[in-house]
mmCIF file as Biopython writes it, N, C-alpha, C and O atoms, coordinates in Angstrom:
data_model
#
loop_
_atom_site.group_PDB
_atom_site.id
_atom_site.type_symbol
_atom_site.label_atom_id
_atom_site.label_alt_id
_atom_site.label_comp_id
_atom_site.label_asym_id
_atom_site.label_entity_id
_atom_site.label_seq_id
_atom_site.pdbx_PDB_ins_code
_atom_site.Cartn_x
_atom_site.Cartn_y
_atom_site.Cartn_z
_atom_site.occupancy
_atom_site.B_iso_or_equiv
_atom_site.auth_seq_id
_atom_site.auth_asym_id
_atom_site.pdbx_PDB_model_num
ATOM 1   N N  . UNK A ? 1  ? -19.298 2.981   11.283  1.0 0.0 1  A 1 
ATOM 2   C CA . UNK A ? 1  ? -20.159 4.088   11.588  1.0 0.0 1  A 1 
ATOM 3   C C  . UNK A ? 1  ? -21.566 3.732   11.116  1.0 0.0 1  A 1 
ATOM 4   O O  . UNK A ? 1  ? -21.741 3.140   10.051  1.0 0.0 1  A 1 
ATOM 5   N N  . UNK A ? 2  ? -22.535 4.086   11.894  1.0 0.0 2  A 1 
ATOM 6   C CA . UNK A ? 2  ? -23.921 3.814   11.524  1.0 0.0 2  A 1 
ATOM 7   C C  . UNK A ? 2  ? -24.575 5.104   11.051  1.0 0.0 2  A 1 
ATOM 8   O O  . UNK A ? 2  ? -24.412 6.169   11.647  1.0 0.0 2  A 1 
ATOM 9   N N  . UNK A ? 3  ? -25.331 4.969   9.944   1.0 0.0 3  A 1 
ATOM 10  C CA . UNK A ? 3  ? -26.031 6.129   9.390   1.0 0.0 3  A 1 
ATOM 11  C C  . UNK A ? 3  ? -27.407 5.671   8.927   1.0 0.0 3  A 1 
ATOM 12  O O  . UNK A ? 3  ? -27.517 4.830   8.035   1.0 0.0 3  A 1 
ATOM 13  N N  . UNK A ? 4  ? -28.445 6.214   9.523   1.0 0.0 4  A 1 
ATOM 14  C CA . UNK A ? 4  ? -29.827 5.843   9.193   1.0 0.0 4  A 1 
ATOM 15  C C  . UNK A ? 4  ? -30.061 4.344   9.326   1.0 0.0 4  A 1 
ATOM 16  O O  . UNK A ? 4  ? -30.769 3.756   8.509   1.0 0.0 4  A 1 
ATOM 17  N N  . UNK A ? 5  ? -29.483 3.726   10.334  1.0 0.0 5  A 1 
ATOM 18  C CA . UNK A ? 5  ? -29.679 2.306   10.580  1.0 0.0 5  A 1 
ATOM 19  C C  . UNK A ? 5  ? -28.796 1.396   9.744   1.0 0.0 5  A 1 
ATOM 20  O O  . UNK A ? 5  ? -28.805 0.181   9.944   1.0 0.0 5  A 1 
ATOM 21  N N  . UNK A ? 6  ? -28.034 1.954   8.814   1.0 0.0 6  A 1 
ATOM 22  C CA . UNK A ? 6  ? -27.135 1.160   7.979   1.0 0.0 6  A 1 
ATOM 23  C C  . UNK A ? 6  ? -25.693 1.439   8.385   1.0 0.0 6  A 1 
ATOM 24  O O  . UNK A ? 6  ? -25.342 2.551   8.780   1.0 0.0 6  A 1 
ATOM 25  N N  . UNK A ? 7  ? -24.871 0.408   8.277   1.0 0.0 7  A 1 
ATOM 26  C CA . UNK A ? 7  ? -23.447 0.615   8.543   1.0 0.0 7  A 1 
ATOM 27  C C  . UNK A ? 7  ? -22.806 1.261   7.332   1.0 0.0 7  A 1 
ATOM 28  O O  . UNK A ? 7  ? -23.100 0.898   6.193   1.0 0.0 7  A 1 
ATOM 29  N N  . UNK A ? 8  ? -21.945 2.203   7.579   1.0 0.0 8  A 1 
ATOM 30  C CA . UNK A ? 8  ? -21.259 2.922   6.515   1.0 0.0 8  A 1 
ATOM 31  C C  . UNK A ? 8  ? -19.762 2.781   6.735   1.0 0.0 8  A 1 
ATOM 32  O O  . UNK A ? 8  ? -19.268 2.949   7.850   1.0 0.0 8  A 1 
ATOM 33  N N  . UNK A ? 9  ? -19.044 2.472   5.662   1.0 0.0 9  A 1 
ATOM 34  C CA . UNK A ? 9  ? -17.587 2.378   5.760   1.0 0.0 9  A 1 
ATOM 35  C C  . UNK A ? 9  ? -16.997 3.776   5.886   1.0 0.0 9  A 1 
ATOM 36  O O  . UNK A ? 9  ? -17.380 4.704   5.174   1.0 0.0 9  A 1 
ATOM 37  N N  . UNK A ? 10 ? -16.069 3.894   6.801   1.0 0.0 10 A 1 
ATOM 38  C CA . UNK A ? 10 ? -15.389 5.165   6.994   1.0 0.0 10 A 1 
ATOM 39  C C  . UNK A ? 10 ? -13.895 4.896   6.843   1.0 0.0 10 A 1 
ATOM 40  O O  . UNK A ? 10 ? -13.326 4.127   7.619   1.0 0.0 10 A 1 
ATOM 41  N N  . UNK A ? 11 ? -13.249 5.520   5.849   1.0 0.0 11 A 1 
ATOM 42  C CA . UNK A ? 11 ? -11.819 5.283   5.665   1.0 0.0 11 A 1 
ATOM 43  C C  . UNK A ? 11 ? -11.028 5.725   6.893   1.0 0.0 11 A 1 
ATOM 44  O O  . UNK A ? 11 ? -11.276 6.792   7.454   1.0 0.0 11 A 1 
ATOM 45  N N  . UNK A ? 12 ? -10.081 4.898   7.296   1.0 0.0 12 A 1 
ATOM 46  C CA . UNK A ? 12 ? -9.164  5.226   8.381   1.0 0.0 12 A 1 
ATOM 47  C C  . UNK A ? 12 ? -7.956  5.881   7.716   1.0 0.0 12 A 1 
ATOM 48  O O  . UNK A ? 12 ? -7.128  5.204   7.106   1.0 0.0 12 A 1 
ATOM 49  N N  . UNK A ? 13 ? -7.868  7.189   7.839   1.0 0.0 13 A 1 
ATOM 50  C CA . UNK A ? 13 ? -6.903  7.972   7.065   1.0 0.0 13 A 1 
ATOM 51  C C  . UNK A ? 13 ? -5.447  7.502   7.184   1.0 0.0 13 A 1 
ATOM 52  O O  . UNK A ? 13 ? -4.751  7.479   6.169   1.0 0.0 13 A 1 
ATOM 53  N N  . UNK A ? 14 ? -4.953  7.127   8.372   1.0 0.0 14 A 1 
ATOM 54  C CA . UNK A ? 14 ? -3.566  6.635   8.420   1.0 0.0 14 A 1 
ATOM 55  C C  . UNK A ? 14 ? -3.366  5.381   7.553   1.0 0.0 14 A 1 
ATOM 56  O O  . UNK A ? 14 ? -2.313  5.206   6.940   1.0 0.0 14 A 1 
ATOM 57  N N  . UNK A ? 15 ? -4.376  4.523   7.508   1.0 0.0 15 A 1 
ATOM 58  C CA . UNK A ? 15 ? -4.297  3.309   6.682   1.0 0.0 15 A 1 
ATOM 59  C C  . UNK A ? 15 ? -4.299  3.684   5.200   1.0 0.0 15 A 1 
ATOM 60  O O  . UNK A ? 15 ? -3.512  3.147   4.420   1.0 0.0 15 A 1 
ATOM 61  N N  . UNK A ? 16 ? -5.178  4.600   4.817   1.0 0.0 16 A 1 
ATOM 62  C CA . UNK A ? 16 ? -5.256  5.059   3.429   1.0 0.0 16 A 1 
ATOM 63  C C  . UNK A ? 16 ? -3.938  5.704   3.011   1.0 0.0 16 A 1 
ATOM 64  O O  . UNK A ? 16 ? -3.446  5.453   1.911   1.0 0.0 16 A 1 
ATOM 65  N N  . UNK A ? 17 ? -3.372  6.520   3.870   1.0 0.0 17 A 1 
ATOM 66  C CA . UNK A ? 17 ? -2.098  7.179   3.567   1.0 0.0 17 A 1 
ATOM 67  C C  . UNK A ? 17 ? -0.982  6.155   3.382   1.0 0.0 17 A 1 
ATOM 68  O O  . UNK A ? 17 ? -0.146  6.295   2.489   1.0 0.0 17 A 1 
ATOM 69  N N  . UNK A ? 18 ? -0.971  5.125   4.227   1.0 0.0 18 A 1 
ATOM 70  C CA . UNK A ? 18 ? 0.060   4.083   4.105   1.0 0.0 18 A 1 
ATOM 71  C C  . UNK A ? 18 ? -0.111  3.295   2.815   1.0 0.0 18 A 1 
ATOM 72  O O  . UNK A ? 18 ? 0.876   2.961   2.159   1.0 0.0 18 A 1 
ATOM 73  N N  . UNK A ? 19 ? -1.345  2.994   2.446   1.0 0.0 19 A 1 
ATOM 74  C CA . UNK A ? 19 ? -1.584  2.308   1.172   1.0 0.0 19 A 1 
ATOM 75  C C  . UNK A ? 19 ? -1.075  3.155   -0.003  1.0 0.0 19 A 1 
ATOM 76  O O  . UNK A ? 19 ? -0.419  2.639   -0.907  1.0 0.0 19 A 1 
ATOM 77  N N  . UNK A ? 20 ? -1.377  4.437   0.018   1.0 0.0 20 A 1 
ATOM 78  C CA . UNK A ? 20 ? -0.909  5.313   -1.052  1.0 0.0 20 A 1 
ATOM 79  C C  . UNK A ? 20 ? 0.613   5.390   -1.078  1.0 0.0 20 A 1 
ATOM 80  O O  . UNK A ? 20 ? 1.215   5.436   -2.151  1.0 0.0 20 A 1 
ATOM 81  N N  . UNK A ? 21 ? 1.235   5.402   0.095   1.0 0.0 21 A 1 
ATOM 82  C CA . UNK A ? 21 ? 2.698   5.449   0.160   1.0 0.0 21 A 1 
ATOM 83  C C  . UNK A ? 21 ? 3.297   4.203   -0.499  1.0 0.0 21 A 1 
ATOM 84  O O  . UNK A ? 21 ? 4.265   4.294   -1.253  1.0 0.0 21 A 1 
ATOM 85  N N  . UNK A ? 22 ? 2.712   3.045   -0.206  1.0 0.0 22 A 1 
ATOM 86  C CA . UNK A ? 22 ? 3.222   1.802   -0.791  1.0 0.0 22 A 1 
ATOM 87  C C  . UNK A ? 22 ? 2.890   1.697   -2.267  1.0 0.0 22 A 1 
ATOM 88  O O  . UNK A ? 22 ? 3.678   1.146   -3.036  1.0 0.0 22 A 1 
ATOM 89  N N  . UNK A ? 23 ? 1.739   2.214   -2.682  1.0 0.0 23 A 1 
ATOM 90  C CA . UNK A ? 23 ? 1.423   2.223   -4.119  1.0 0.0 23 A 1 
ATOM 91  C C  . UNK A ? 23 ? 2.475   3.027   -4.873  1.0 0.0 23 A 1 
ATOM 92  O O  . UNK A ? 23 ? 2.937   2.619   -5.939  1.0 0.0 23 A 1 
ATOM 93  N N  . UNK A ? 24 ? 2.843   4.157   -4.317  1.0 0.0 24 A 1 
ATOM 94  C CA . UNK A ? 24 ? 3.861   4.996   -4.945  1.0 0.0 24 A 1 
ATOM 95  C C  . UNK A ? 24 ? 5.207   4.290   -4.935  1.0 0.0 24 A 1 
ATOM 96  O O  . UNK A ? 24 ? 5.918   4.279   -5.940  1.0 0.0 24 A 1 
ATOM 97  N N  . UNK A ? 25 ? 5.552   3.707   -3.814  1.0 0.0 25 A 1 
ATOM 98  C CA . UNK A ? 25 ? 6.843   3.011   -3.666  1.0 0.0 25 A 1 
ATOM 99  C C  . UNK A ? 25 ? 6.955   1.840   -4.637  1.0 0.0 25 A 1 
ATOM 100 O O  . UNK A ? 25 ? 8.038   1.556   -5.149  1.0 0.0 25 A 1 
ATOM 101 N N  . UNK A ? 26 ? 5.844   1.164   -4.890  1.0 0.0 26 A 1 
ATOM 102 C CA . UNK A ? 26 ? 5.854   -0.006  -5.769  1.0 0.0 26 A 1 
ATOM 103 C C  . UNK A ? 26 ? 5.462   0.349   -7.200  1.0 0.0 26 A 1 
ATOM 104 O O  . UNK A ? 26 ? 5.138   -0.537  -7.990  1.0 0.0 26 A 1 
ATOM 105 N N  . UNK A ? 27 ? 5.490   1.632   -7.537  1.0 0.0 27 A 1 
ATOM 106 C CA . UNK A ? 27 ? 5.187   2.091   -8.895  1.0 0.0 27 A 1 
ATOM 107 C C  . UNK A ? 27 ? 3.784   1.696   -9.343  1.0 0.0 27 A 1 
ATOM 108 O O  . UNK A ? 27 ? 3.577   1.333   -10.501 1.0 0.0 27 A 1 
ATOM 109 N N  . UNK A ? 28 ? 2.828   1.766   -8.433  1.0 0.0 28 A 1 
ATOM 110 C CA . UNK A ? 28 ? 1.444   1.441   -8.769  1.0 0.0 28 A 1 
ATOM 111 C C  . UNK A ? 28 ? 0.678   2.737   -8.942  1.0 0.0 28 A 1 
ATOM 112 O O  . UNK A ? 28 ? 1.091   3.785   -8.446  1.0 0.0 28 A 1 
ATOM 113 N N  . UNK A ? 29 ? -0.427  2.660   -9.641  1.0 0.0 29 A 1 
ATOM 114 C CA . UNK A ? 29 ? -1.282  3.834   -9.755  1.0 0.0 29 A 1 
ATOM 115 C C  . UNK A ? 29 ? -1.874  4.134   -8.384  1.0 0.0 29 A 1 
ATOM 116 O O  . UNK A ? 29 ? -2.008  3.238   -7.551  1.0 0.0 29 A 1 
ATOM 117 N N  . UNK A ? 30 ? -2.221  5.370   -8.155  1.0 0.0 30 A 1 
ATOM 118 C CA . UNK A ? 30 ? -2.780  5.742   -6.852  1.0 0.0 30 A 1 
ATOM 119 C C  . UNK A ? 30 ? -4.284  5.993   -6.924  1.0 0.0 30 A 1 
ATOM 120 O O  . UNK A ? 30 ? -4.899  6.411   -5.942  1.0 0.0 30 A 1 
ATOM 121 N N  . UNK A ? 31 ? -4.874  5.735   -8.097  1.0 0.0 31 A 1 
ATOM 122 C CA . UNK A ? 31 ? -6.325  5.806   -8.230  1.0 0.0 31 A 1 
ATOM 123 C C  . UNK A ? 31 ? -6.783  4.537   -8.933  1.0 0.0 31 A 1 
ATOM 124 O O  . UNK A ? 31 ? -6.037  3.961   -9.725  1.0 0.0 31 A 1 
ATOM 125 N N  . UNK A ? 32 ? -7.998  4.102   -8.650  1.0 0.0 32 A 1 
ATOM 126 C CA . UNK A ? 32 ? -8.511  2.896   -9.286  1.0 0.0 32 A 1 
ATOM 127 C C  . UNK A ? 32 ? -8.859  3.167   -10.739 1.0 0.0 32 A 1 
ATOM 128 O O  . UNK A ? 32 ? -9.369  4.233   -11.084 1.0 0.0 32 A 1 
ATOM 129 N N  . UNK A ? 33 ? -8.579  2.195   -11.574 1.0 0.0 33 A 1 
ATOM 130 C CA . UNK A ? 33 ? -9.008  2.290   -12.957 1.0 0.0 33 A 1 
ATOM 131 C C  . UNK A ? 33 ? -10.094 1.242   -13.192 1.0 0.0 33 A 1 
ATOM 132 O O  . UNK A ? 33 ? -10.574 0.626   -12.241 1.0 0.0 33 A 1 
ATOM 133 N N  . UNK A ? 34 ? -10.484 1.036   -14.443 1.0 0.0 34 A 1 
ATOM 134 C CA . UNK A ? 34 ? -11.570 0.095   -14.732 1.0 0.0 34 A 1 
ATOM 135 C C  . UNK A ? 34 ? -11.201 -1.342  -14.404 1.0 0.0 34 A 1 
ATOM 136 O O  . UNK A ? 34 ? -12.077 -2.143  -14.077 1.0 0.0 34 A 1 
ATOM 137 N N  . UNK A ? 35 ? -9.926  -1.681  -14.486 1.0 0.0 35 A 1 
ATOM 138 C CA . UNK A ? 35 ? -9.470  -3.045  -14.206 1.0 0.0 35 A 1 
ATOM 139 C C  . UNK A ? 35 ? -8.274  -2.979  -13.258 1.0 0.0 35 A 1 
ATOM 140 O O  . UNK A ? 35 ? -7.134  -3.144  -13.691 1.0 0.0 35 A 1 
ATOM 141 N N  . UNK A ? 36 ? -8.524  -2.741  -11.973 1.0 0.0 36 A 1 
ATOM 142 C CA . UNK A ? 36 ? -7.413  -2.529  -11.041 1.0 0.0 36 A 1 
ATOM 143 C C  . UNK A ? 36 ? -6.482  -3.722  -10.871 1.0 0.0 36 A 1 
ATOM 144 O O  . UNK A ? 36 ? -5.352  -3.552  -10.412 1.0 0.0 36 A 1 
ATOM 145 N N  . UNK A ? 37 ? -6.927  -4.925  -11.228 1.0 0.0 37 A 1 
ATOM 146 C CA . UNK A ? 37 ? -6.075  -6.109  -11.057 1.0 0.0 37 A 1 
ATOM 147 C C  . UNK A ? 37 ? -5.379  -6.500  -12.360 1.0 0.0 37 A 1 
ATOM 148 O O  . UNK A ? 37 ? -4.734  -7.547  -12.424 1.0 0.0 37 A 1 
ATOM 149 N N  . UNK A ? 38 ? -5.501  -5.671  -13.401 1.0 0.0 38 A 1 
ATOM 150 C CA . UNK A ? 38 ? -4.923  -6.008  -14.698 1.0 0.0 38 A 1 
ATOM 151 C C  . UNK A ? 38 ? -3.409  -5.824  -14.740 1.0 0.0 38 A 1 
ATOM 152 O O  . UNK A ? 38 ? -2.753  -6.351  -15.638 1.0 0.0 38 A 1 
ATOM 153 N N  . UNK A ? 39 ? -2.848  -5.093  -13.794 1.0 0.0 39 A 1 
ATOM 154 C CA . UNK A ? 39 ? -1.420  -4.798  -13.794 1.0 0.0 39 A 1 
ATOM 155 C C  . UNK A ? 39 ? -0.829  -5.193  -12.445 1.0 0.0 39 A 1 
ATOM 156 O O  . UNK A ? 39 ? -0.656  -4.346  -11.568 1.0 0.0 39 A 1 
ATOM 157 N N  . UNK A ? 40 ? -0.516  -6.498  -12.276 1.0 0.0 40 A 1 
ATOM 158 C CA . UNK A ? 40 ? -0.019  -6.946  -10.965 1.0 0.0 40 A 1 
ATOM 159 C C  . UNK A ? 40 ? 1.334   -6.342  -10.619 1.0 0.0 40 A 1 
ATOM 160 O O  . UNK A ? 40 ? 2.065   -5.875  -11.492 1.0 0.0 40 A 1 
ATOM 161 N N  . UNK A ? 41 ? 1.651   -6.358  -9.339  1.0 0.0 41 A 1 
ATOM 162 C CA . UNK A ? 41 ? 2.933   -5.852  -8.863  1.0 0.0 41 A 1 
ATOM 163 C C  . UNK A ? 41 ? 4.031   -6.807  -9.328  1.0 0.0 41 A 1 
ATOM 164 O O  . UNK A ? 41 ? 3.924   -8.023  -9.174  1.0 0.0 41 A 1 
ATOM 165 N N  . UNK A ? 42 ? 5.064   -6.242  -9.886  1.0 0.0 42 A 1 
ATOM 166 C CA . UNK A ? 42 ? 6.201   -7.022  -10.352 1.0 0.0 42 A 1 
ATOM 167 C C  . UNK A ? 42 ? 7.149   -7.290  -9.183  1.0 0.0 42 A 1 
ATOM 168 O O  . UNK A ? 42 ? 7.336   -6.430  -8.323  1.0 0.0 42 A 1 
ATOM 169 N N  . UNK A ? 43 ? 7.737   -8.465  -9.154  1.0 0.0 43 A 1 
ATOM 170 C CA . UNK A ? 43 ? 8.725   -8.780  -8.127  1.0 0.0 43 A 1 
ATOM 171 C C  . UNK A ? 43 ? 9.895   -7.797  -8.209  1.0 0.0 43 A 1 
ATOM 172 O O  . UNK A ? 43 ? 10.471  -7.428  -7.186  1.0 0.0 43 A 1 
ATOM 173 N N  . UNK A ? 44 ? 10.241  -7.377  -9.418  1.0 0.0 44 A 1 
ATOM 174 C CA . UNK A ? 44 ? 11.324  -6.392  -9.572  1.0 0.0 44 A 1 
ATOM 175 C C  . UNK A ? 44 ? 10.977  -5.074  -8.876  1.0 0.0 44 A 1 
ATOM 176 O O  . UNK A ? 44 ? 11.848  -4.434  -8.287  1.0 0.0 44 A 1 
ATOM 177 N N  . UNK A ? 45 ? 9.697   -4.666  -8.944  1.0 0.0 45 A 1 
ATOM 178 C CA . UNK A ? 45 ? 9.275   -3.442  -8.243  1.0 0.0 45 A 1 
ATOM 179 C C  . UNK A ? 45 ? 9.441   -3.602  -6.734  1.0 0.0 45 A 1 
ATOM 180 O O  . UNK A ? 45 ? 9.835   -2.658  -6.049  1.0 0.0 45 A 1 
ATOM 181 N N  . UNK A ? 46 ? 9.145   -4.788  -6.218  1.0 0.0 46 A 1 
ATOM 182 C CA . UNK A ? 46 ? 9.276   -5.048  -4.783  1.0 0.0 46 A 1 
ATOM 183 C C  . UNK A ? 46 ? 10.754  -5.014  -4.380  1.0 0.0 46 A 1 
ATOM 184 O O  . UNK A ? 46 ? 11.115  -4.414  -3.368  1.0 0.0 46 A 1 
ATOM 185 N N  . UNK A ? 47 ? 11.595  -5.656  -5.176  1.0 0.0 47 A 1 
ATOM 186 C CA . UNK A ? 47 ? 13.039  -5.677  -4.888  1.0 0.0 47 A 1 
ATOM 187 C C  . UNK A ? 47 ? 13.597  -4.252  -4.954  1.0 0.0 47 A 1 
ATOM 188 O O  . UNK A ? 47 ? 14.368  -3.845  -4.085  1.0 0.0 47 A 1 
ATOM 189 N N  . UNK A ? 48 ? 13.207  -3.494  -5.985  1.0 0.0 48 A 1 
ATOM 190 C CA . UNK A ? 48 ? 13.681  -2.110  -6.102  1.0 0.0 48 A 1 
ATOM 191 C C  . UNK A ? 48 ? 13.247  -1.273  -4.900  1.0 0.0 48 A 1 
ATOM 192 O O  . UNK A ? 48 ? 14.033  -0.487  -4.370  1.0 0.0 48 A 1 
ATOM 193 N N  . UNK A ? 49 ? 11.987  -1.444  -4.469  1.0 0.0 49 A 1 
ATOM 194 C CA . UNK A ? 49 ? 11.488  -0.693  -3.308  1.0 0.0 49 A 1 
ATOM 195 C C  . UNK A ? 49 ? 12.277  -1.068  -2.061  1.0 0.0 49 A 1 
ATOM 196 O O  . UNK A ? 49 ? 12.644  -0.194  -1.275  1.0 0.0 49 A 1 
ATOM 197 N N  . UNK A ? 50 ? 12.542  -2.354  -1.873  1.0 0.0 50 A 1 
ATOM 198 C CA . UNK A ? 50 ? 13.307  -2.806  -0.702  1.0 0.0 50 A 1 
ATOM 199 C C  . UNK A ? 50 ? 14.715  -2.219  -0.731  1.0 0.0 50 A 1 
ATOM 200 O O  . UNK A ? 50 ? 15.239  -1.801  0.302   1.0 0.0 50 A 1 
ATOM 201 N N  . UNK A ? 51 ? 15.321  -2.190  -1.904  1.0 0.0 51 A 1 
ATOM 202 C CA . UNK A ? 51 ? 16.671  -1.617  -2.010  1.0 0.0 51 A 1 
ATOM 203 C C  . UNK A ? 51 ? 16.667  -0.124  -1.708  1.0 0.0 51 A 1 
ATOM 204 O O  . UNK A ? 51 ? 17.585  0.377   -1.059  1.0 0.0 51 A 1 
ATOM 205 N N  . UNK A ? 52 ? 15.643  0.592   -2.171  1.0 0.0 52 A 1 
ATOM 206 C CA . UNK A ? 52 ? 15.562  2.027   -1.890  1.0 0.0 52 A 1 
ATOM 207 C C  . UNK A ? 52 ? 15.367  2.291   -0.398  1.0 0.0 52 A 1 
ATOM 208 O O  . UNK A ? 52 ? 15.793  3.326   0.115   1.0 0.0 52 A 1 
ATOM 209 N N  . UNK A ? 53 ? 14.725  1.357   0.291   1.0 0.0 53 A 1 
ATOM 210 C CA . UNK A ? 53 ? 14.494  1.525   1.729   1.0 0.0 53 A 1 
ATOM 211 C C  . UNK A ? 53 ? 15.787  1.349   2.517   1.0 0.0 53 A 1 
ATOM 212 O O  . UNK A ? 53 ? 15.898  1.842   3.640   1.0 0.0 53 A 1 
ATOM 213 N N  . UNK A ? 54 ? 16.763  0.653   1.944   1.0 0.0 54 A 1 
ATOM 214 C CA . UNK A ? 54 ? 18.059  0.420   2.583   1.0 0.0 54 A 1 
ATOM 215 C C  . UNK A ? 54 ? 17.892  -0.077  4.021   1.0 0.0 54 A 1 
ATOM 216 O O  . UNK A ? 54 ? 18.491  0.457   4.953   1.0 0.0 54 A 1 
ATOM 217 N N  . UNK A ? 55 ? 17.076  -1.097  4.173   1.0 0.0 55 A 1 
ATOM 218 C CA . UNK A ? 55 ? 16.819  -1.643  5.507   1.0 0.0 55 A 1 
ATOM 219 C C  . UNK A ? 55 ? 18.007  -2.457  6.000   1.0 0.0 55 A 1 
ATOM 220 O O  . UNK A ? 55 ? 18.744  -3.053  5.214   1.0 0.0 55 A 1 
ATOM 221 N N  . UNK A ? 56 ? 18.174  -2.469  7.303   1.0 0.0 56 A 1 
ATOM 222 C CA . UNK A ? 56 ? 19.233  -3.241  7.945   1.0 0.0 56 A 1 
ATOM 223 C C  . UNK A ? 56 ? 18.605  -4.083  9.049   1.0 0.0 56 A 1 
ATOM 224 O O  . UNK A ? 56 ? 17.651  -3.646  9.692   1.0 0.0 56 A 1 
ATOM 225 N N  . UNK A ? 57 ? 19.136  -5.298  9.279   1.0 0.0 57 A 1 
ATOM 226 C CA . UNK A ? 57 ? 18.587  -6.126  10.344  1.0 0.0 57 A 1 
ATOM 227 C C  . UNK A ? 57 ? 18.817  -5.492  11.716  1.0 0.0 57 A 1 
ATOM 228 O O  . UNK A ? 57 ? 19.727  -4.684  11.902  1.0 0.0 57 A 1 
ATOM 229 N N  . UNK A ? 58 ? 17.980  -5.873  12.656  1.0 0.0 58 A 1 
ATOM 230 C CA . UNK A ? 58 ? 18.165  -5.448  14.053  1.0 0.0 58 A 1 
ATOM 231 C C  . UNK A ? 58 ? 19.559  -5.835  14.524  1.0 0.0 58 A 1 
ATOM 232 O O  . UNK A ? 58 ? 20.048  -6.914  14.192  1.0 0.0 58 A 1 
ATOM 233 N N  . UNK A ? 59 ? 20.198  -4.967  15.290  1.0 0.0 59 A 1 
ATOM 234 C CA . UNK A ? 59 ? 21.525  -5.304  15.799  1.0 0.0 59 A 1 
ATOM 235 C C  . UNK A ? 59 ? 21.466  -6.488  16.762  1.0 0.0 59 A 1 
ATOM 236 O O  . UNK A ? 59 ? 22.473  -7.168  16.966  1.0 0.0 59 A 1 
ATOM 237 N N  . UNK A ? 60 ? 20.296  -6.743  17.358  1.0 0.0 60 A 1 
ATOM 238 C CA . UNK A ? 60 ? 20.151  -7.865  18.294  1.0 0.0 60 A 1 
ATOM 239 C C  . UNK A ? 60 ? 19.662  -9.140  17.621  1.0 0.0 60 A 1 
ATOM 240 O O  . UNK A ? 60 ? 19.459  -10.150 18.295  1.0 0.0 60 A 1 
ATOM 241 N N  . UNK A ? 61 ? 19.469  -9.113  16.309  1.0 0.0 61 A 1 
ATOM 242 C CA . UNK A ? 61 ? 18.963  -10.300 15.608  1.0 0.0 61 A 1 
ATOM 243 C C  . UNK A ? 61 ? 20.070  -11.326 15.500  1.0 0.0 61 A 1 
ATOM 244 O O  . UNK A ? 61 ? 21.185  -11.016 15.079  1.0 0.0 61 A 1 
ATOM 245 N N  . UNK A ? 62 ? 19.752  -12.551 15.885  1.0 0.0 62 A 1 
ATOM 246 C CA . UNK A ? 62 ? 20.755  -13.628 15.843  1.0 0.0 62 A 1 
ATOM 247 C C  . UNK A ? 62 ? 20.289  -14.705 14.919  1.0 0.0 62 A 1 
ATOM 248 O O  . UNK A ? 62 ? 20.983  -15.705 14.737  1.0 0.0 62 A 1 
#
């Protein structure tokens, strides 16, 4: 989006909502703190999230 000749970032709400959903799913904070990269995502959090999703392969997957 352009405003007064400058480009301005405009959040795409579906993308923001999906990021928040995954932050919650991966036990991450949903707001930025002073050092947002100080607490990396644990592989255990990813495995736990995948297990909670109970995903199954496509029936046509070979």
